[in-house]
C-alpha positions, 0 to 999 in steps of 0.5 A: 571196238565193241558198243558194250557199256563198260563201268569200273567204279572206284571209292574216293573218300566215301564217294563212288565215282564211275568210268564209262563211255561218254553219252553225247551230250556230255561231250561238249562239257568234257570239251570245255573241260579239257579247254579249261584245264589245257588253257590254264597251265603255265607254259601252255598255249592259250586258245588264241594262240593255237585255236586249231589244236583247241578246235580239236576238244570242241569237236569230241563227237567227231572224235568218238565217231573214229573207229576203235576211239572211244571218249571215257568219262569219269562221273558220280551222281553228285558232282557230275562230270570229273573228268575224261580221256580219250582212249584210242584201241588202235595207235593208227587212229591215235591223230597226234597229227604229227608223227606216224602211230601205226604201231602194232599191238599199240593203244593211245591215249589223249586229252586226259583231264580233270576239274581243278576242284576234284584233283588229287582224288585218284581221278586222273590214275583211275582214267590211266588204269582204266586205258590200261585195262582196256589195252591189255583187253585187247590183247595189246602190249603197250599203250602211247600217250604224250604229255608236255613239261607244263604237265608236271603233275601227269608226268609224275603220275604216268611215271609211277604207273610204270610208263616210259619215255619213249623218244622216238614218237617226240615231236614239237608243235608251235615251239612246244616239245611233246614228249612220248611215253609207253607203257610196256604190257607184255603179251595177253589175249584179248 
C-alpha cells in the first residue's frame, strides 16, 4: 500500500469527523477501545475466556506493520478517537488464523469498533464506506469481513450496505460461530 495520508471528512450533527490512518500513539487507545467494545457484547467471550484473541487488540502496531494493512481511525477535534477498523488491502494478510484467505482481488476489514457514547452517528458506516472506497481504488472486486450474532447492529448495517453472507469463509472459534460476509464491487481500475 502507498504511504500517502488519506483523510475523508464526514459531517454528523454539525460536527466534522475524519477518517485517516492511525498514528503510532493511537494504536494503544484504539486497542483499548476494541477490547472495551468487544468484551461488553452479549454472548461474546470475555478477556479471561479468550486472552489470545484479545492480545491481538493490544498489538495493533504489529498489525499495522504487516504488508498491505492499515489501521484507520475516525477522529474529531472535540472527542478525539471515535472508532476504528483494520483494513487489509490484500485478503492474504487478513489473518483470521482459521481460514484460507488467499482470494484474488479481495480486500478485508476486521476489528471495527466505535465508542459506545458516540454510536448512531454514522461512524461505523463511514468507516465501512471508506474501506469500500479503498477496495475499489485497488481495483478489487470484493470486500470480505466476519461478524457474529453478538454483533447484531453491525450485522444489520453490513446487510444494508450490500454485504451478503459468504458461507465458504464461516468458521468456529472456541465454540462461537464466526460468519463471513462479502460485498461484490464489480470490476474497477486501481
